[in-house]
ZAMARGU-4260 file (C-alpha; in steps of 0.2 Angstrom, whole numbers, plus 5000, padded with zeros to 4 digits):
<rodrens>
0) 4926/4984/5177 | 4918/4983/5160 | 4910/4998/5153 | 4892/5003/5157 | 4878/4998/5145
5) 4874/5010/5131 | 4858/5019/5130 | 4845/5015/5117 | 4850/5021/5100 | 4869/5019/5103
10) 4877/5004/5094 | 4883/4991/5107 | 4900/4985/5101 | 4904/4966/5103 | 4911/4963/5120
15) 4928/4957/5113 | 4931/4974/5105 | 4930/4983/5122 | 4945/4981/5132 | 4943/4982/5151
20) 4946/4999/5159 | 4952/5002/5176 | 4939/5007/5190 | 4933/5024/5188 | 4934/5038/5202
25) 4917/5044/5207 | 4910/5055/5194 | 4901/5072/5198 | 4882/5072/5197 | 4881/5081/5181
30) 4889/5067/5171 | 4885/5051/5182 | 4884/5037/5169 | 4883/5033/5151 | 4865/5035/5150
35) 4865/5054/5156 | 4880/5057/5144 | 4871/5050/5129 | 4856/5060/5133 | 4866/5076/5133
40) 4875/5071/5117 | 4858/5067/5109 | 4851/5084/5114 | 4865/5094/5107 | 4867/5084/5091
45) 4848/5088/5088 | 4852/5107/5089 | 4864/5106/5074 | 4860/5116/5059 | 4871/5108/5045
50) 4865/5116/5029 | 4872/5104/5016 | 4864/5111/5000 | 4853/5126/4994 | 4845/5133/4979
55) 4839/5151/4975 | 4824/5153/4963 | 4815/5168/4956 | 4804/5179/4968 | 4814/5174/4983
60) 4810/5156/4984 | 4823/5145/4993 | 4826/5127/4995 | 4838/5121/5008 | 4843/5104/5014
65) 4848/5101/5032 | 4857/5085/5038 | 4855/5078/5055 | 4862/5062/5063 | 4849/5049/5068
70) 4856/5039/5082 | 4842/5026/5081 | 4843/5023/5062 | 4862/5025/5062 | 4861/5036/5046
75) 4861/5055/5042 | 4844/5061/5038 | 4840/5075/5026 | 4826/5087/5029 | 4821/5098/5013
80) 4814/5115/5017 | 4805/5125/5004 | 4801/5142/5010 | 4799/5160/5004 | 4807/5175/5012
85) 4794/5182/5025 | 4789/5164/5031 | 4787/5164/5050 | 4789/5152/5058 | 4800/5141/5047
90) 4788/5129/5037 | 4788/5111/5041 | 4802/5102/5030 | 4800/5086/5020 | 4810/5071/5027
95) 4818/5062/5013 | 4816/5043/5015 | 4831/5032/5017 | 4828/5025/4999 | 4832/5042/4991
100) 4851/5043/4987 | 4850/5060/4980 | 4838/5075/4976 | 4842/5089/4963 | 4831/5104/4959
105) 4832/5111/4941 | 4838/5129/4939 | 4820/5136/4937 | 4814/5126/4952 | 4800/5118/4942
110) 4807/5101/4941 | 4815/5089/4954 | 4824/5073/4950 | 4827/5060/4964 | 4838/5045/4963
115) 4831/5031/4974 | 4831/5013/4977 | 4814/5006/4974 | 4806/4988/4978 | 4812/4975/4990
120) 4822/4959/4989 | 4825/4952/4972 | 4814/4966/4965 | 4825/4980/4972 | 4831/4992/4958
125) 4839/5009/4956 | 4828/5022/4947 | 4827/5041/4943 | 4811/5049/4947 | 4805/5066/4939
130) 4794/5077/4950 | 4784/5092/4945 | 4772/5102/4956 | 4775/5091/4971 | 4771/5075/4962
135) 4781/5061/4953 | 4777/5062/4934 | 4790/5049/4927 | 4801/5035/4933 | 4816/5028/4924
140) 4823/5011/4928 | 4842/5013/4929 | 4846/4995/4935 | 4851/4989/4917 | 4862/5004/4915
145) 4872/5006/4931 | 4873/5003/4950 | 4873/5016/4963 | 4873/5034/4958 | 4887/5045/4965
150) 4879/5062/4968 | 4891/5069/4981 | 4908/5066/4988 | 4924/5067/4978 | 4918/5062/4961
155) 4900/5065/4963 | 4890/5077/4952 | 4873/5081/4946 | 4868/5094/4933 | 4852/5099/4923
160) 4853/5104/4904 | 4847/5121/4900 | 4831/5115/4893 | 4828/5105/4909 | 4824/5089/4899
165) 4840/5080/4903 | 4852/5077/4918 | 4870/5071/4918 | 4877/5062/4933 | 4890/5049/4939
170) 4886/5031/4943 | 4895/5015/4945 | 4896/5005/4929 | 4891/4986/4931 | 4905/4974/4934
175) 4909/4962/4920 | 4925/4954/4927 | 4931/4939/4918 | 4932/4923/4928 | 4949/4919/4935
180) 4955/4901/4937 | 4953/4899/4956 | 4935/4900/4963 | 4943/4905/4980 | 4951/4920/4973
185) 4944/4937/4968 | 4952/4948/4955 | 4959/4964/4962 | 4951/4980/4956 | 4961/4996/4961
190) 4950/5010/4967 | 4953/5027/4974 | 4953/5022/4992 | 4944/5026/5008 | 4925/5031/5007
195) 4925/5029/4988 | 4917/5012/4984 | 4914/5008/4966 | 4927/5021/4961 | 4936/5008/4950
200) 4922/5009/4937 | 4914/5026/4937 | 4906/5032/4921 | 4895/5047/4916 | 4876/5044/4912
205) 4863/5055/4904 | 4845/5053/4908 | 4833/5060/4894 | 4816/5062/4901 | 4808/5066/4884
210) 4816/5051/4876 | 4813/5041/4893 | 4830/5033/4892 | 4847/5032/4901 | 4863/5031/4891
215) 4881/5031/4896 | 4892/5045/4889 | 4905/5036/4879 | 4922/5042/4875 | 4931/5045/4892
220) 4949/5041/4888 | 4958/5026/4895 | 4966/5029/4911 | 4954/5043/4916 | 4941/5042/4930
225) 4927/5054/4926 | 4917/5065/4939 | 4909/5081/4943 | 4899/5083/4927 | 4890/5099/4922
230) 4880/5104/4906 | 4889/5118/4897 | 4877/5124/4884 | 4873/5108/4874 | 4890/5100/4879
235) 4895/5092/4895 | 4911/5097/4905 | 4918/5086/4918 | 4933/5083/4929 | 4944/5068/4924
240) 4957/5061/4937 | 4972/5053/4930 | 4974/5035/4936 | 4993/5036/4935 | 5003/5020/4939
245) 4993/5019/4955 | 4977/5026/4961 | 4981/5034/4978 | 4967/5038/4991 | 4957/5053/4985
250) 4944/5056/4998 | 4954/5067/5009 | 4967/5072/4996 | 4964/5086/4984 | 4981/5085/4976
255) 4978/5071/4964 | 4981/5076/4946 | 4965/5081/4936 | 4959/5090/4921 | 4943/5097/4913
260) 4936/5088/4898 | 4923/5093/4886 | 4911/5080/4878 | 4897/5082/4865 | 4883/5070/4869
265) 4876/5072/4851 | 4893/5067/4844 | 4897/5050/4852 | 4911/5047/4839 | 4920/5064/4844
270) 4934/5062/4856 | 4933/5072/4872 | 4943/5088/4872 | 4955/5092/4887 | 4952/5110/4891
275) 4966/5112/4904 | 4982/5104/4897 | 4993/5117/4905 | 4986/5114/4923 | 4992/5101/4935
280) 4975/5101/4944 | 4958/5107/4937 | 4941/5102/4945 | 4924/5108/4951 | 4918/5116/4935
285) 4904/5129/4938 | 4896/5136/4921 | 4888/5153/4923 | 4869/5151/4921 | 4859/5154/4905
290) 4841/5158/4905 | 4833/5142/4910 | 4816/5132/4909 | 4808/5122/4896 | 4801/5137/4887
295) 4817/5148/4888 | 4830/5136/4880 | 4846/5145/4874 | 4860/5135/4867 | 4875/5146/4869
300) 4889/5143/4881 | 4893/5155/4896 | 4909/5157/4905 | 4916/5143/4915 | 4923/5145/4933
305) 4934/5131/4941 | 4947/5128/4954 | 4964/5122/4950 | 4983/5123/4952 | 4995/5127/4938
310) 5010/5117/4946 | 5001/5106/4958 | 5007/5102/4976 | 5012/5087/4986 | 5002/5090/5002
315) 4984/5083/5003 | 4977/5101/5004 | 4985/5117/4999 | 4981/5134/4991 | 4970/5133/4976
320) 4968/5145/4961 | 4951/5151/4954 | 4951/5151/4935 | 4938/5156/4922 | 4937/5149/4904
325) 4928/5158/4890 | 4919/5147/4878 | 4925/5142/4861 | 4944/5141/4865 | 4956/5134/4878
330) 4968/5150/4876 | 4956/5161/4886 | 4959/5152/4903 | 4962/5166/4916 | 4967/5165/4934
335) 4957/5178/4943 | 4962/5172/4961 | 4980/5167/4963 | 4989/5158/4977 | 4992/5168/4992
340) 5008/5166/5001 | 5005/5176/5017 | 4988/5183/5022 | 4983/5201/5015 | 4979/5215/5026
345) 4960/5211/5025 | 4964/5193/5031 | 4962/5185/5014 | 4974/5170/5014 | 4969/5160/4998
350) 4956/5147/4993 | 4956/5129/5000 | 4946/5113/4997 | 4934/5108/4983 | 4919/5114/4992
355) 4925/5133/4990 | 4912/5135/4976 | 4894/5133/4980 | 4883/5124/4967 | 4876/5141/4962
360) 4891/5152/4964 | 4887/5165/4949 | 4879/5182/4951 | 4880/5190/4934 | 4899/5193/4932
365) 4903/5189/4950 | 4908/5173/4958 | 4905/5169/4976 | 4916/5157/4985 | 4920/5152/5003
370) 4937/5150/5012 | 4946/5151/5029 | 4953/5166/5037 | 4962/5158/5051 | 4949/5149/5062
375) 4934/5158/5053 | 4925/5152/5038 | 4922/5167/5027 | 4913/5171/5011 | 4920/5182/4997
380) 4916/5188/4979 | 4927/5192/4964 | 4922/5200/4948 | 4927/5191/4932 | 4930/5208/4923
385) 4940/5216/4937 | 4947/5202/4948 | 4947/5210/4964 | 4943/5199/4979 | 4931/5207/4992
390) 4924/5200/5008 | 4906/5198/5011 | 4901/5206/5027 | 4894/5195/5041 | 4875/5196/5043
395) 4868/5208/5056 | 4866/5201/5073 | 4879/5188/5070 | 4894/5187/5082 | 4909/5196/5074
400) 4920/5181/5074 | 4907/5168/5069 | 4910/5157/5054 | 4900/5161/5038 | 4898/5154/5021
405) 4888/5158/5005 | 4876/5144/5001 | 4870/5150/4984 | 4869/5165/4973 | 4858/5172/4960
410) 4858/5188/4949 | 4847/5195/4963 | 4854/5190/4980 | 4866/5179/4990 | 4860/5166/5003
415) 4872/5166/5018 | 4873/5154/5033 | 4883/5157/5049 | 4885/5149/5066 | 4896/5150/5081
420) 4900/5139/5097 | 4885/5148/5105 | 4873/5148/5089 | 4869/5132/5080 | 4866/5140/5064
425) 4855/5154/5055 | 4853/5159/5037 | 4849/5176/5028 | 4846/5182/5011 | 4855/5198/5005
430) 4848/5207/4990 | 4860/5216/4979 | 4848/5230/4973 | 4845/5238/4989 | 4857/5228/5000
435) 4843/5223/5011 | 4845/5208/5022 | 4831/5197/5027 | 4833/5183/5040 | 4826/5166/5038
440) 4816/5159/5052 | 4827/5149/5065 | 4829/5131/5061 | 4821/5121/5076 | 4830/5108/5086
445) 4825/5090/5082 | 4824/5073/5092 | 4837/5061/5086 | 4836/5047/5098 | 4822/5037/5106
450) 4817/5045/5123 | 4826/5061/5121 | 4815/5075/5116 | 4821/5091/5108 | 4825/5105/5118
455) 4829/5124/5115 | 4847/5130/5116 | 4851/5134/5133 | 4858/5152/5135 | 4872/5158/5146
460) 4881/5141/5147 | 4896/5144/5137 | 4907/5158/5131 | 4921/5158/5118 | 4934/5169/5110
465) 4949/5167/5098 | 4967/5169/5105 | 4982/5173/5094 | 4998/5162/5097 | 5016/5167/5093
470) 5026/5151/5090 | 5042/5148/5100 | 5057/5153/5091 | 5048/5164/5079 | 5037/5160/5063
475) 5020/5165/5057 | 5007/5167/5071 | 4992/5156/5071 | 4976/5156/5081 | 4966/5145/5093
480) 4947/5144/5098 | 4944/5144/5117 | 4927/5138/5122 | 4923/5140/5141 | 4909/5135/5153
485) 4902/5151/5160 | 4897/5143/5177 | 4914/5136/5181 | 4925/5148/5190 | 4941/5138/5187
490) 4939/5125/5173 | 4952/5113/5167 | 4957/5113/5148 | 4955/5100/5135 | 4966/5103/5120
495) 4957/5097/5104 | 4968/5094/5089 | 4962/5093/5071 | 4969/5080/5059 | 4976/5082/5042
500) 4988/5090/5046 | 4982/5102/5033 | 4964/5105/5040 | 4956/5118/5051 | 4946/5120/5067
505) 4934/5134/5065 | 4922/5145/5075 | 4907/5136/5068 | 4895/5126/5079 | 4901/5109/5083
510) 4890/5099/5095 | 4903/5087/5099 | 4915/5100/5106 | 4900/5108/5115 | 4896/5092/5122
515) 4913/5090/5131 | 4912/5108/5137 | 4895/5106/5144 | 4898/5089/5152 | 4916/5091/5160
520) 4918/5108/5168 | 4932/5111/5156 | 4937/5123/5143 | 4940/5117/5125 | 4956/5124/5116
525) 4955/5121/5097 | 4972/5123/5091 | 4976/5128/5073 | 4995/5125/5073 | 5006/5130/5058
530) 5002/5119/5043 | 4983/5122/5046 | 4973/5130/5032 | 4968/5148/5032 | 4985/5156/5035
535) 4993/5156/5018 | 5003/5144/5008 | 5020/5149/5016 | 5013/5144/5034 | 5005/5128/5027
540) 5021/5122/5019 | 5032/5125/5034 | 5026/5109/5042 | 5030/5095/5030 | 5047/5087/5036
545) 5044/5095/5053 | 5030/5085/5060 | 5032/5079/5078 | 5042/5094/5082 | 5035/5111/5075
550) 5017/5106/5077 | 5020/5099/5095 | 5029/5115/5099 | 5015/5125/5092 | 5002/5115/5103
555) 5012/5118/5118 | 5013/5137/5114 | 4994/5138/5112 | 4991/5129/5129 | 5003/5141/5138
560) 4995/5156/5130 | 4978/5150/5135 | 4984/5147/5153 | 4991/5164/5154 | 4976/5173/5147
565) 4963/5165/5158 | 4959/5158/5175 | 4961/5139/5172 | 4966/5124/5182 | 4983/5118/5175
570) 4981/5102/5185 | 4966/5097/5175 | 4973/5097/5157 | 4968/5083/5144 | 4971/5081/5125
575) 4961/5074/5111 | 4964/5071/5093 | 4961/5060/5078 | 4972/5055/5063 | 4986/5068/5063
580) 4978/5075/5079 | 4980/5058/5086 | 4998/5058/5081 | 5000/5074/5090 | 4991/5068/5105
585) 5003/5053/5107 | 5018/5065/5104 | 5012/5077/5117 | 5009/5064/5131 | 5026/5057/5127
590) 5036/5073/5126 | 5027/5081/5140 | 5021/5067/5152 | 5018/5078/5167 | 5007/5090/5158
595) 4992/5079/5153 | 4981/5069/5165 | 4971/5060/5151 | 4971/5058/5133 | 4960/5051/5119
600) 4965/5046/5102 | 4955/5041/5086 | 4964/5031/5072 | 4981/5039/5077 | 4997/5038/5067
605) 5009/5030/5079 | 5023/5022/5068 | 5028/5032/5052 | 5039/5018/5047 | 5025/5006/5045
610) 5014/5018/5035 | 5020/5017/5017 | 5016/4999/5015 | 4999/4999/5025 | 4990/5014/5019
615) 4980/5020/5003 | 4989/5036/5004 | 5008/5031/5004 | 5013/5048/4999 | 5007/5055/5016
620) 5021/5048/5027 | 5034/5053/5014 | 5028/5071/5012 | 5024/5074/5030 | 5039/5064/5038
625) 5053/5068/5025 | 5047/5084/5017 | 5041/5091/5001 | 5047/5082/4985 | 5052/5066/4994
630) 5038/5056/4986 | 5040/5051/4967 | 5022/5050/4961 | 5027/5043/4944 | 5037/5029/4951
635) 5031/5024/4969 | 5044/5016/4980 | 5047/5010/4998 | 5058/5021/5009 | 5076/5018/5011
640) 5085/5013/5027 | 5090/5031/5030 | 5073/5037/5027 | 5066/5024/5039 | 5077/5030/5052
645) 5071/5048/5050 | 5053/5042/5050 | 5056/5032/5066 | 5063/5048/5075 | 5047/5058/5070
650) 5036/5044/5076 | 5027/5045/5093 | 5032/5026/5097 | 5050/5032/5098 | 5046/5041/5114
655) 5033/5029/5121 | 5043/5024/5135 | 5040/5041/5143 | 5021/5040/5143 | 5012/5039/5159
660) 4995/5047/5154 | 4979/5036/5154 | 4974/5035/5136 | 4958/5030/5127 | 4961/5023/5109
665) 4947/5022/5096 | 4949/5013/5080 | 4939/5011/5064 | 4943/4994/5059 | 4939/4997/5040
670) 4951/5012/5040 | 4962/5012/5024 | 4971/5029/5028 | 4978/5024/5044 | 4979/5005/5047
675) 4971/5000/5064 | 4987/4991/5067 | 4994/5008/5072 | 4982/5010/5086 | 4983/4992/5091
680) 5002/4993/5093 | 5000/5009/5104 | 4988/5000/5115 | 4999/4985/5118 | 5014/4996/5122
685) 5004/5006/5135 | 4996/4990/5142 | 5012/4981/5144 | 5019/4996/5154 | 5004/4996/5166
690) 4997/5013/5160 | 4978/5014/5161 | 4972/5012/5143 | 4956/5006/5134 | 4953/5001/5116
695) 4937/5003/5107 | 4936/4995/5090 | 4922/5000/5078 | 4920/4986/5066 | 4910/4994/5052
700) 4919/5011/5053 | 4933/5019/5043 | 4945/5033/5046 | 4933/5046/5052 | 4922/5035/5063
705) 4907/5046/5058 | 4893/5034/5057 | 4880/5043/5069 | 4879/5029/5082 | 4897/5025/5083
710) 4902/5043/5083 | 4890/5046/5098 | 4897/5031/5106 | 4915/5038/5104 | 4911/5055/5111
715) 4902/5048/5126 | 4916/5036/5130 | 4929/5051/5128 | 4918/5061/5141 | 4918/5047/5153
720) 4936/5043/5151 | 4941/5061/5155 | 4929/5062/5169 | 4937/5046/5176 | 4955/5052/5175
725) 4955/5071/5177 | 4957/5076/5195 | 4941/5081/5203 | 4934/5099/5200 | 4940/5110/5215
730) 4931/5126/5216 | 4943/5140/5220 | 4943/5148/5238 | 4934/5164/5239 | 4951/5173/5242
735) 4959/5166/5226 | 4958/5180/5214 | 4975/5176/5205 | 4976/5169/5188 | 4982/5151/5186
740) 4998/5152/5176 | 5008/5137/5171 | 5026/5140/5170 | 5040/5129/5163 | 5029/5120/5150
</rodrens>
């Protein structure tokens, strides 16, 4: 029978994209239909406290941006809070209109610039709007200069000058393609792949509010894609990505070669200087602050902090190094946080991802950064003078294993945010002078869909813990997060597997995971198999060349450990994963067909042999399937016959004839990382063998399927699929006091 109609605010997919599903078994009353499931999902997503940006100003003024999914408008809404420590309750935020592409506060907080789309129809244009004292005072038309501004994402950046009279940012240069002979053809323009539209013609622009003009920063070298600009004194420092012989997908991949460059806007004829010629990767420049404000202009440069890697790496994420660069010379580059091979006694395991450095990361001679210690996101500091890395203690009142990060720092204080599966998110300001900690008022829940009012967080509904896992046959231990419904005496288990594979599932609040735990009478097991971030470089690099074996064994070891350490129903086990997590899900239901009663896969990798010629990241199947050093970035090639045989053996489709598990497959039809043909192939294989399966095709979505409406639709369908195919919940008999232990997994 076809799926039930979706509730208001959730995108209804065309009928042709929803393949019929088998009749469902009767669902329990707590999750009776799509409408009730969507209602619960909307309530939980409205509780999310995703703090995406923050600024600290003198006298304890704070500006914070909170992102929330709007299921009706199918967009991420940004709420801007401006508050002072001591405010209670939390003051009402400003809702940024959909026309605002970006908003950036000046260092003093006296000015704000907004990038927005003004006008409608033929009169629609991009402009920069300068605000002072809560009012717009100047608007510059950018239409003749560039297209969309890129203020976030991989290449994005926005920076104020010391005098707060200029800003530098990234935007898409207008297209001036020459006509080609055939009117039916379109000239191919190579970009940087998934989620990076316009990246084939990025440029840097400087808006001068005193001169009331926008000019392109000329002089970027041929073969370099600029991004992440920042004023450094009167000059501009930026990251330049090397195009190479082919632009490989960059959005999920931090290993693309890059360097820092210095440009002098006042000397348009002067060539830009490469500051890091000895490093394979250099990015995310963060100059230490000078005194700021229109009346406190100081022209000298300060120390520059940035992330990088001396030798680079093949995997799409790896352990990065933190460098500082003294002004005036390239010979003073120093590494102050090196690569960490295995975790230290205090848990520090190295730095990962570009987002490690907050926009305001400096406090005098200290740098604050964020990284992972196993499943916990943690905040750390390091002194430039004596590079000793020390952990920032978690705020008072927070759970000991909650995830925490530094949002912003100043000479006076650091702003911290934390959350856990039981706490959507809080923030606190910690002063350096007296080590006093002042908590910000709670961020209220919001309504994100029509007909679904906001509701306070229910207490006592779930509990969570971290469990340590020892791999079969030895190797570095890893951890998993176990989230359990409190009112269910013997829940089933849904194993949730992150993608990457070099990624991490943390102890931070995730309303999608909580939705499954609240709706299905099941525990959620978030597994950080070896190869995940946060366990040191040695453990991360143990996985390439061993996918489909080591990671599968680790997942089963985690499941066995969970079953042995709690009272769970081993007959109600399901598995869920996307991308590489979908790859693992397919492997698990093929290699252990009797263990899993239901599965859900989002944009899964199914056939490694088909990946090199159908993805914007062709290095991924080589590196993960064949091992480190197997891909030649200077001279890309297709795999040899012997390599194809190896890739086939590591592919889930090689074992598909053993699968019996009912499987839900969801595909983003604009996915450039993993071709939708991978999931399509898997669907037809299962369908031809009579296995209950259903295929959801999201026509406008890419690899992450993260548009608010489609994301909600996906999770609701996952919950209903698991409800239909997991055995009914059976409360244990009163005399049943024994643990449920699964043997022979």
